[in-house]
SERO-4910 file (N, C-alpha, C, O; in steps of 0.05 Angstrom, whole numbers):
BEGIN
 pado doro    nc1    nc2    nc3   cac1   cac2   cac3    cc1    cc2    cc3    oc1    oc2    oc3
  Met    A   1807   2320   2463   1808   2293   2467   1822   2278   2445   1825   2284   2421
  Val    A   1831   2249   2461   1847   2231   2450   1833   2212   2431   1827   2192   2444
  Leu    A   1825   2210   2403   1809   2189   2393   1822   2157   2396   1846   2151   2397
  Pro    A   1803   2142   2398   1813   2114   2399   1830   2110   2374   1829   2125   2355
  Ser    A   1853   2078   2380   1866   2075   2354   1839   2061   2331   1843   2061   2307
  Lys    A   1820   2054   2340   1810   2043   2317   1786   2070   2312   1775   2069   2290
  Lys    A   1783   2080   2321   1773   2112   2310   1791   2124   2292   1782   2128   2269
  Lys    A   1818   2130   2300   1834   2134   2274   1844   2120   2262   1866   2128   2252
  Leu    A   1833   2093   2257   1838   2081   2229   1819   2092   2218   1827   2108   2201
  Glu    A   1793   2089   2221   1772   2092   2205   1781   2132   2195   1770   2143   2176
  Met    A   1790   2138   2202   1788   2170   2193   1815   2176   2177   1822   2198   2170
  Glu    A   1829   2154   2173   1852   2166   2162   1853   2149   2137   1858   2125   2134
  Arg    A   1845   2171   2117   1837   2172   2089   1848   2189   2071   1847   2213   2078
  Cys    A   1856   2186   2052   1876   2194   2042   1870   2213   2009   1866   2201   1988
  Ala    A   1871   2235   2011   1862   2255   1982   1885   2257   1965   1906   2268   1972
  Ile    A   1880   2245   1937   1904   2242   1925   1896   2273   1900   1874   2283   1898
  Lys    A   1913   2277   1891   1915   2295   1871   1894   2290   1847   1903   2270   1836
  Gly    A   1870   2299   1833   1862   2281   1818   1848   2267   1828   1846   2247   1814
  Tyr    A   1836   2266   1843   1809   2251   1855   1790   2258   1867   1768   2246   1868
  Gly    A   1796   2281   1879   1777   2303   1902   1782   2288   1930   1797   2269   1932
  Ser    A   1770   2297   1947   1774   2287   1972   1759   2255   1989   1736   2248   1984
  Gly    A   1768   2247   1999   1753   2220   2013   1757   2200   1996   1739   2184   1993
  Leu    A   1780   2197   1982   1787   2171   1974   1793   2151   1997   1803   2155   2019
  Ile    A   1780   2115   1981   1785   2101   2010   1819   2094   2010   1836   2094   1993
  Met    A   1820   2089   2036   1861   2088   2041   1856   2071   2063   1856   2084   2084
  Ile    A   1851   2039   2068   1858   2024   2092   1887   2032   2095   1900   2044   2078
  Asp    A   1898   2022   2118   1921   2021   2131   1927   1998   2133   1931   1989   2156
  Val    A   1929   1979   2108   1936   1958   2107   1960   1949   2126   1958   1932   2143
  Asp    A   1982   1964   2120   2001   1953   2141   1996   1957   2177   2002   1941   2195
  Glu    A   1986   1977   2178   1974   1973   2207   1959   1944   2220   1963   1929   2238
  Ile    A   1937   1947   2196   1914   1925   2207   1934   1894   2204   1925   1876   2218
  Leu    A   1958   1887   2191   1970   1872   2187   1991   1866   2209   1996   1842   2214
  Lys    A   2002   1885   2222   2013   1882   2244   2002   1875   2271   2010   1859   2288
  Arg    A   1973   1897   2272   1954   1879   2290   1950   1851   2288   1955   1837   2307
  Leu    A   1938   1841   2258   1930   1811   2257   1952   1792   2268   1946   1772   2280
  Ala    A   1984   1801   2262   2000   1785   2266   2005   1785   2307   2021   1770   2320
  Arg    A   1989   1802   2316   1996   1787   2348   1969   1768   2347   1965   1756   2367
  Glu    A   1953   1765   2330   1930   1750   2338   1929   1720   2325   1919   1699   2333
  Arg    A   1943   1726   2301   1953   1704   2280   1974   1705   2271   1978   1719   2251
  Pro    A   1997   1689   2283   2021   1692   2268   2026   1681   2247   2044   1687   2232
  Val    A   2008   1659   2245   2004   1640   2216   1977   1627   2218   1961   1626   2237
  Phe    A   1977   1615   2184   1957   1611   2178   1953   1582   2162   1973   1573   2149
  His    A   1933   1570   2163   1938   1544   2155   1930   1540   2123   1934   1520   2109
  Ser    A   1916   1571   2116   1914   1568   2085   1914   1581   2072   1913   1600   2089
  Glu    A   1913   1595   2047   1907   1629   2030   1879   1625   2045   1879   1640   2063
  Ala    A   1852   1610   2045   1834   1614   2054   1822   1622   2080   1800   1632   2084
  Asp    A   1841   1615   2095   1847   1615   2125   1857   1649   2123   1841   1665   2132
  Phe    A   1874   1656   2116   1885   1683   2117   1866   1698   2102   1861   1719   2113
  Gln    A   1853   1694   2080   1834   1712   2069   1810   1721   2097   1808   1740   2112
  His    A   1797   1698   2094   1775   1705   2114   1784   1718   2146   1769   1728   2163
  Thr    A   1808   1714   2147   1812   1726   2179   1823   1748   2177   1827   1762   2197
  Leu    A   1833   1757   2147   1842   1786   2145   1820   1805   2137   1822   1829   2140
  Ala    A   1795   1792   2125   1778   1806   2126   1754   1810   2151   1732   1821   2150
  Trp    A   1763   1802   2166   1743   1797   2191   1763   1823   2209   1751   1838   2224
  Lys    A   1780   1824   2208   1804   1844   2217   1794   1864   2212   1786   1879   2229
  Ile    A   1793   1870   2177   1780   1899   2164   1763   1904   2167   1757   1928   2164
  His    A   1742   1885   2175   1714   1899   2185   1714   1901   2213   1692   1908   2220
  Glu    A   1729   1898   2233   1738   1901   2262   1741   1930   2264   1730   1947   2278
  Glu    A   1761   1930   2244   1785   1968   2247   1757   1987   2230   1753   2010   2239
  Tyr    A   1743   1977   2208   1725   1994   2195   1702   1988   2192   1693   1982   2170
  Pro    A   1683   1987   2220   1666   1970   2219   1642   1984   2196   1625   1968   2188
  Asp    A   1640   2004   2189   1620   2018   2166   1625   2012   2145   1607   2014   2128
  Met    A   1647   2003   2140   1653   1993   2102   1638   1961   2102   1636   1943   2119
  Asn    A   1628   1965   2073   1617   1939   2062   1640   1915   2049   1654   1919   2029
  Ile    A   1639   1895   2062   1668   1872   2058   1652   1856   2047   1628   1853   2053
  Arg    A   1666   1841   2024   1650   1820   2009   1680   1806   2007   1702   1818   2009
  Leu    A   1675   1783   2003   1697   1754   1992   1682   1747   1968   1658   1741   1965
  Glu    A   1705   1748   1946   1704   1736   1923   1682   1745   1914   1660   1734   1915
  Lys    A   1688   1773   1903   1668   1794   1892   1668   1787   1855   1689   1792   1843
  Arg    A   1647   1779   1843   1641   1780   1822   1644   1810   1806   1633   1830   1815
  Phe    A   1658   1810   1781   1649   1836   1769   1658   1834   1735   1669   1813   1728
  Glu    A   1654   1848   1722   1660   1852   1689   1685   1861   1693   1686   1875   1714
  Leu    A   1712   1858   1678   1732   1873   1682   1748   1873   1645   1762   1855   1638
  Asn    A   1743   1891   1632   1754   1889   1602   1736   1862   1585   1746   1843   1573
  Gly    A   1707   1866   1590   1691   1846   1579   1703   1814   1588   1703   1798   1570
  Lys    A   1713   1807   1611   1711   1782   1621   1706   1784   1655   1714   1802   1669
  Glu    A   1692   1760   1663   1682   1747   1685   1715   1757   1701   1737   1753   1692
  Thr    A   1709   1770   1722   1729   1769   1745   1725   1766   1769   1701   1767   1777
  Tyr    A   1748   1762   1788   1737   1757   1821   1764   1775   1836   1787   1778   1828
  Val    A   1750   1785   1860   1776   1790   1872   1773   1778   1900   1753   1767   1909
  Asp    A   1793   1780   1912   1798   1766   1946   1773   1778   1960   1753   1768   1970
  Ile    A   1782   1805   1958   1771   1824   1982   1761   1849   1969   1774   1862   1953
  Tyr    A   1738   1854   1977   1725   1875   1960   1714   1887   1973   1694   1877   1983
  Leu    A   1723   1921   1983   1715   1939   1998   1699   1965   1986   1706   1976   1965
  Gln    A   1676   1973   2003   1654   1996   1989   1655   2013   2010   1657   2004   2033
  Asn    A   1653   2042   2007   1645   2058   2028   1632   2084   2013   1646   2103   2007
  Glu    A   1601   2083   2008   1592   2102   1994   1592   2091   1958   1579   2076   1944
  Asp    A   1617   2109   1955   1620   2108   1919   1660   2098   1925   1675   2097   1906
  Glu    A   1666   2094   1941   1690   2085   1942   1702   2055   1943   1699   2041   1963
  Arg    A   1712   2047   1926   1718   2021   1917   1743   2014   1932   1758   2034   1932
  Gly    A   1752   1995   1945   1784   1978   1943   1784   1949   1940   1764   1936   1945
  Phe    A   1802   1941   1933   1811   1915   1917   1826   1903   1934   1839   1919   1947
  Ile    A   1830   1878   1940   1846   1865   1954   1861   1844   1949   1856   1827   1966
  Glu    A   1874   1837   1935   1893   1812   1919   1912   1792   1938   1934   1801   1944
  Leu    A   1907   1769   1947   1925   1759   1967   1937   1736   1956   1925   1719   1942
  Lys    A   1965   1734   1963   1979   1706   1964   2002   1699   1985   2023   1710   1990
  Tyr    A   1990   1676   1994   2001   1660   2016   2017   1636   2010   2009   1616   1999
  Lys    A   2038   1640   2016   2056   1616   2000   2079   1604   2023   2092   1621   2035
  Thr    A   2085   1579   2029   2095   1565   2046   2115   1551   2040   2122   1541   2019
  Glu    A   2129   1550   2065   2155   1524   2065   2141   1519   2082   2124   1531   2094
  Ala    A   2155   1488   2082   2149   1466   2102   2147   1479   2135   2166   1492   2143
  Leu    A   2133   1476   2145   2127   1482   2173   2110   1467   2194   2086   1468   2190
  Glu    A   2117   1457   2211   2106   1451   2235   2107   1459   2261   2127   1455   2275
  Val    A   2085   1470   2270   2089   1488   2297   2058   1489   2309   2037   1488   2297
  Val    A   2064   1493   2346   2041   1496   2350   2037   1513   2370   2051   1510   2390
  Val    A   2017   1538   2368   2014   1565   2372   1989   1566   2392   1967   1563   2380
  Gly    A   1987   1569   2415   1968   1572   2434   1960   1533   2435   1976   1515   2440
  Glu    A   1941   1531   2430   1933   1505   2426   1931   1490   2407   1925   1466   2407
  Glu    A   1937   1509   2383   1932   1507   2355   1957   1493   2336   1979   1504   2334
  Lys    A   1950   1470   2325   1974   1459   2310   1977   1467   2281   1961   1459   2264
  Phe    A   1995   1479   2276   2001   1482   2246   2016   1465   2227   2040   1465   2234
  Lys    A   2011   1450   2206   2024   1438   2185   2024   1443   2165   2007   1435   2149
  Leu    A   2050   1466   2156   2044   1476   2127   2064   1459   2113   2083   1449   2125
  Lys    A   2059   1455   2087   2069   1439   2063   2086   1459   2051   2081   1483   2054
  Ser    A   2110   1451   2036   2134   1463   2027   2115   1465   1992   2112   1445   1978
  Gln    A   2105   1494   1984   2092   1499   1957   2106   1497   1936   2095   1484   1917
  Ala    A   2134   1508   1931   2151   1504   1915   2135   1522   1897   2114   1533   1904
  Ala    A   2148   1524   1865   2137   1536   1846   2136   1563   1850   2113   1573   1849
  Gln    A   2153   1578   1856   2161   1599   1865   2161   1615   1842   2149   1637   1843
  Asp    A   2175   1607   1817   2168   1626   1790   2140   1629   1783   2129   1650   1775
  Ile    A   2128   1607   1785   2095   1609   1778   2081   1630   1796   2070   1649   1786
  Ser    A   2083   1627   1825   2081   1647   1848   2087   1676   1837   2070   1692   1833
  Arg    A   2110   1679   1833   2113   1705   1828   2096   1719   1799   2088   1742   1796
  Tyr    A   2096   1696   1780   2087   1708   1759   2054   1715   1771   2048   1739   1768
  Glu    A   2037   1699   1781   2018   1704   1795   2013   1725   1803   1996   1740   1794
  Phe    A   2031   1732   1826   2031   1761   1834   2024   1783   1829   2009   1798   1841
  Leu    A   2043   1786   1799   2044   1805   1786   2021   1802   1770   2007   1822   1768
  Lys    A   2015   1784   1758   1985   1785   1742   1959   1797   1765   1937   1804   1758
  Asp    A   1971   1796   1798   1944   1811   1808   1948   1831   1802   1929   1843   1790
  Val    A   1978   1849   1807   1978   1862   1808   1970   1882   1781   1965   1906   1782
  Ser    A   1971   1869   1761   1962   1882   1736   1937   1881   1730   1928   1901   1718
  Arg    A   1922   1863   1735   1891   1864   1748   1884   1888   1768   1868   1904   1761
  Leu    A   1890   1889   1780   1887   1909   1802   1882   1937   1790   1862   1950   1793
  Glu    A   1911   1945   1771   1914   1966   1751   1884   1970   1734   1870   1990   1732
  Glu    A   1880   1946   1726   1858   1948   1709   1831   1962   1723   1817   1980   1714
  Cys    A   1828   1946   1753   1801   1953   1768   1806   1981   1776   1785   1993   1776
  Val    A   1822   1994   1782   1831   2017   1787   1832   2038   1775   1836   2060   1785
  Glu    A   1828   2027   1732   1825   2047   1717   1797   2054   1709   1788   2073   1696
  Lys    A   1783   2027   1722   1754   2028   1714   1734   2041   1732   1714   2053   1724
  Phe    A   1742   2037   1755   1725   2050   1777   1736   2075   1788   1759   2074   1797
  Gln    A   1726   2092   1789   1738   2116   1801   1736   2116   1836   1725   2098   1849
  Asn    A   1746   2135   1845   1756   2134   1870   1762   2103   1885   1751   2090   1903
  Ser    A   1781   2099   1871   1789   2072   1884   1821   2062   1891   1838   2078   1884
  Met    A   1827   2045   1899   1858   2039   1910   1853   2001   1905   1836   1987   1916
  Gly    A   1866   1995   1893   1882   1965   1901   1904   1961   1921   1916   1980   1930
  Tyr    A   1907   1937   1926   1925   1923   1949   1931   1897   1936   1913   1881   1932
  Ala    A   1958   1893   1928   1960   1863   1923   1978   1853   1955   1993   1870   1963
  Val    A   1978   1838   1965   1989   1823   1993   1995   1794   1988   1983   1775   1978
  Phe    A   2028   1802   2004   2040   1766   1994   2053   1767   2016   2072   1781   2021
  Leu    A   2039   1749   2032   2051   1737   2060   2064   1709   2055   2053   1691   2043
  Thr    A   2092   1706   2068   2105   1675   2060   2121   1677   2084   2125   1699   2095
  Asn    A   2132   1656   2091   2155   1642   2104   2180   1635   2090   2198   1627   2104
  Asp    A   2185   1637   2064   2200   1625   2037   2212   1643   2030   2203   1662   2016
  Gln    A   2235   1640   2039   2260   1669   2036   2270   1670   2004   2280   1690   1993
  Gln    A   2263   1645   1993   2260   1651   1961   2255   1675   1950   2269   1687   1934
  Tyr    A   2227   1686   1962   2213   1705   1950   2223   1734   1954   2219   1750   1935
  Trp    A   2237   1742   1979   2247   1764   1987   2271   1762   1984   2283   1778   1997
  Lys    A   2285   1749   1971   2321   1750   1971   2327   1747   1947   2319   1728   1934
  Pro    A   2345   1765   1936   2352   1770   1914   2366   1744   1902   2376   1730   1920
  Pro    A   2368   1732   1872   2372   1712   1864   2401   1712   1864   2412   1734   1861
  Ala    A   2415   1692   1866   2438   1678   1863   2454   1683   1836   2476   1693   1835
  Arg    A   2437   1673   1812   2441   1670   1787   2411   1682   1767   2388   1685   1775
  Asp    A   2422   1686   1742   2390   1692   1726   2376   1664   1727   2385   1641   1728
  Thr    A   2353   1673   1725   2327   1646   1725   2316   1662   1700   2322   1683   1689
  Ile    A   2297   1644   1699   2270   1638   1676   2254   1657   1682   2240   1665   1663
  Asp    A   2252   1669   1705   2230   1685   1720   2239   1711   1725   2227   1724   1742
  Arg    A   2264   1724   1712   2274   1745   1719   2255   1768   1720   2254   1782   1741
  Asp    A   2240   1773   1700   2224   1793   1702   2200   1797   1714   2185   1816   1712
  Phe    A   2196   1776   1728   2182   1769   1759   2190   1774   1780   2174   1776   1799
  Arg    A   2213   1776   1784   2227   1774   1818   2219   1798   1828   2220   1820   1816
  Ile    A   2207   1792   1858   2195   1811   1875   2215   1816   1895   2207   1829   1914
  His    A   2237   1809   1894   2259   1825   1916   2260   1858   1927   2252   1877   1913
  Glu    A   2269   1860   1947   2268   1894   1945   2286   1907   1924   2309   1902   1916
  Gly    A   2263   1931   1916   2278   1940   1898   2253   1955   1883   2233   1961   1895
  Ile    A   2257   1959   1856   2234   1981   1836   2215   1956   1818   2226   1934   1813
  Ile    A   2197   1959   1813   2188   1941   1793   2161   1953   1782   2144   1966   1795
  Pro    A   2162   1947   1756   2183   1933   1745   2208   1934   1737   2215   1956   1730
  Arg    A   2229   1914   1737   2257   1931   1734   2269   1929   1713   2264   1913   1695
  Glu    A   2287   1949   1712   2306   1960   1685   2290   1974   1669   2299   1973   1646
  Gly    A   2265   1992   1672   2250   2005   1659   2232   1986   1643   2221   1995   1623
  Lys    A   2228   1961   1649   2212   1943   1627   2182   1950   1637   2178   1959   1659
  Arg    A   2162   1946   1617   2139   1947   1624   2117   1926   1614   2093   1928   1618
  Glu    A   2133   1904   1600   2133   1889   1588   2140   1860   1598   2159   1849   1587
  Leu    A   2124   1843   1621   2150   1823   1630   2139   1797   1624   2116   1788   1630
  Arg    A   2163   1783   1608   2160   1762   1597   2179   1736   1610   2196   1740   1626
  Trp    A   2173   1714   1601   2196   1691   1616   2213   1688   1592   2208   1688   1568
  Lys    A   2233   1685   1603   2266   1684   1594   2262   1649   1573   2254   1627   1581
  Glu    A   2269   1656   1557   2274   1637   1535   2284   1610   1554   2303   1608   1570
  Gly    A   2271   1597   1548   2281   1568   1556   2256   1561   1581   2257   1538   1591
  Ala    A   2244   1570   1588   2219   1565   1606   2209   1536   1591   2212   1528   1569
  Gly    A   2194   1525   1614   2183   1501   1604   2153   1497   1602   2137   1507   1619
  Glu    A   2145   1483   1581   2117   1476   1581   2101   1484   1600   2087   1504   1604
  Gly    A   2107   1461   1616   2099   1462   1644   2089   1491   1661   2066   1501   1665
  Thr    A   2114   1501   1668   2118   1531   1682   2094   1544   1663   2074   1552   1674
  Met    A   2095   1546   1638   2084   1573   1624   2061   1566   1622   2049   1584   1611
  Lys    A   2039   1539   1630   2016   1532   1618   2005   1551   1631   2013   1555   1654
  Gly    A   1983   1567   1618   1956   1583   1627   1974   1605   1633   1961   1625   1635
  Arg    A   1999   1610   1635   2013   1635   1631   2025   1647   1611   2040   1667   1612
  Glu    A   2021   1638   1597   2045   1650   1562   2046   1679   1563   2068   1691   1560
  Glu    A   2018   1693   1568   2021   1718   1562   2035   1732   1574   2040   1721   1595
  Pro    A   2049   1759   1573   2067   1780   1578   2050   1790   1597   2026   1786   1595
  Ile    A   2060   1807   1621   2043   1814   1642   2057   1851   1644   2078   1860   1652
  Ile    A   2033   1862   1633   2040   1892   1629   2037   1902   1661   2024   1891   1678
  Leu    A   2052   1922   1662   2047   1936   1681   2049   1969   1670   2062   1978   1651
  Arg    A   2030   1985   1688   2023   2015   1679   2039   2029   1702   2051   2050   1698
  Gly    A   2038   2019   1723   2058   2031   1744   2082   2027   1747   2095   2012   1732
  Arg    A   2095   2044   1772   2125   2031   1776   2112   2027   1813   2096   2041   1825
  Tyr    A   2127   1999   1823   2119   2005   1852   2145   1998   1866   2161   1982   1856
  Arg    A   2149   2008   1886   2173   2000   1911   2162   1972   1924   2143   1967   1939
  Val    A   2181   1957   1914   2182   1929   1933   2195   1929   1957   2219   1927   1956
  Ser    A   2181   1930   1985   2194   1936   2005   2171   1913   2029   2148   1912   2036
  Trp    A   2202   1892   2035   2190   1867   2047   2188   1873   2079   2207   1886   2089
  Gln    A   2164   1865   2097   2166   1876   2125   2167   1849   2139   2161   1828   2127
  Asp    A   2174   1849   2161   2172   1826   2186   2138   1825   2188   2126   1847   2187
  Tyr    A   2125   1803   2191   2098   1800   2197   2101   1783   2226   2093   1793   2247
  Ser    A   2112   1757   2224   2117   1738   2250   2140   1720   2259   2147   1705   2241
  Asn    A   2153   1718   2282   2182   1701   2291   2159   1682   2300   2138   1689   2311
  Leu    A   2167   1657   2292   2158   1634   2307   2183   1626   2327   2178   1617   2349
  Arg    A   2210   1630   2316   2228   1619   2332   2232   1586   2328   2241   1571   2346
  Val    A   2224   1578   2305   2228   1551   2293   2237   1548   2266   2234   1569   2253
  Lys    A   2248   1524   2248   2254   1521   2220   2237   1534   2207   2214   1529   2212
  Asn    A   2243   1557   2185   2216   1567   2168   2203   1579   2189   2179   1584   2184
  Gly    A   2211   1586   2213   2180   1608   2223   2188   1634   2220   2184   1643   2243
  Leu    A   2195   1651   2208   2203   1673   2198   2181   1677   2179   2183   1663   2158
  Phe    A   2154   1700   2182   2141   1705   2160   2148   1729   2157   2158   1745   2173
  Lys    A   2142   1732   2133   2143   1770   2114   2131   1771   2104   2125   1749   2094
  Tyr    A   2120   1792   2097   2094   1805   2073   2109   1827   2062   2129   1838   2070
  Leu    A   2092   1833   2037   2088   1848   2019   2063   1866   2016   2042   1856   2024
  Val    A   2063   1891   2007   2037   1907   2001   2053   1920   1983   2075   1931   1986
  Ile    A   2031   1917   1959   2033   1936   1935   2004   1951   1926   1982   1943   1920
  Lys    A   2014   1973   1926   1984   1992   1931   1989   2006   1903   2011   2015   1894
  Ile    A   1959   2005   1890   1961   2016   1866   1933   2036   1867   1909   2033   1871
  Asn    A   1953   2063   1860   1924   2082   1852   1925   2090   1826   1943   2083   1810
  Lys    A   1900   2108   1819   1898   2114   1791   1921   2132   1777   1923   2134   1752
  Leu    A   1933   2141   1790   1959   2159   1782   1980   2149   1765   1995   2161   1749
  Asn    A   1977   2110   1777   2002   2098   1769   2028   2112   1770   2044   2112   1751
  Lys    A   2032   2124   1799   2047   2135   1810   2075   2120   1821   2072   2096   1816
  Leu    A   2096   2124   1832   2110   2098   1846   2101   2103   1876   2101   2124   1889
  Glu    A   2093   2073   1882   2074   2069   1912   2097   2058   1927   2115   2045   1915
  Gly    A   2096   2062   1949   2114   2041   1970   2109   2057   1999   2119   2048   2020
***
């Protein structure tokens, strides 16, 4: 008997050495590809968050899904954008949706996105998400973390043409952290405004492959969207 595609997704689970069987492993890439056919663009990060959570619910109807789940991590209160639980297994998803200016009508719905700029800050905050997800996965047994970045701003996926103050935080194609670094810092000369609230270096325990994928193409200026998914497991091995 051929199983329906949704049932296949429910049954796609990954047993990673050291965990035993039944570790949560949703197919985030497949979910995003399906979502792109329904929603090629979003009004905001909150719109993306809610729509993605509902899509996960459709594909994994038995999974408990929470938004902005609060819990304690290393003695501090923290939140995760999307929290997944199935019996004793947990999944943590952090999202970033960063946009360049775009006005487009899809179906009968008008979208007007602003240029958010501040790419250096957004890169820092994305890798901070990765670091926090590493801590979540370290704390909770049978867990996975997913850092998802969706954007129509090519400055995120294109390599820099010159050295920049945020060179440690660059997320174009390749392996992160780069040059074997584990402690990522702003380059000397970074402005106080850029660093405000972000002075602490980011420590990454794992190594991750950056591979940007096409999400949608609206065939207008700044209409190409790409996404990046970083998967974090307790083994801190290279993921991609």
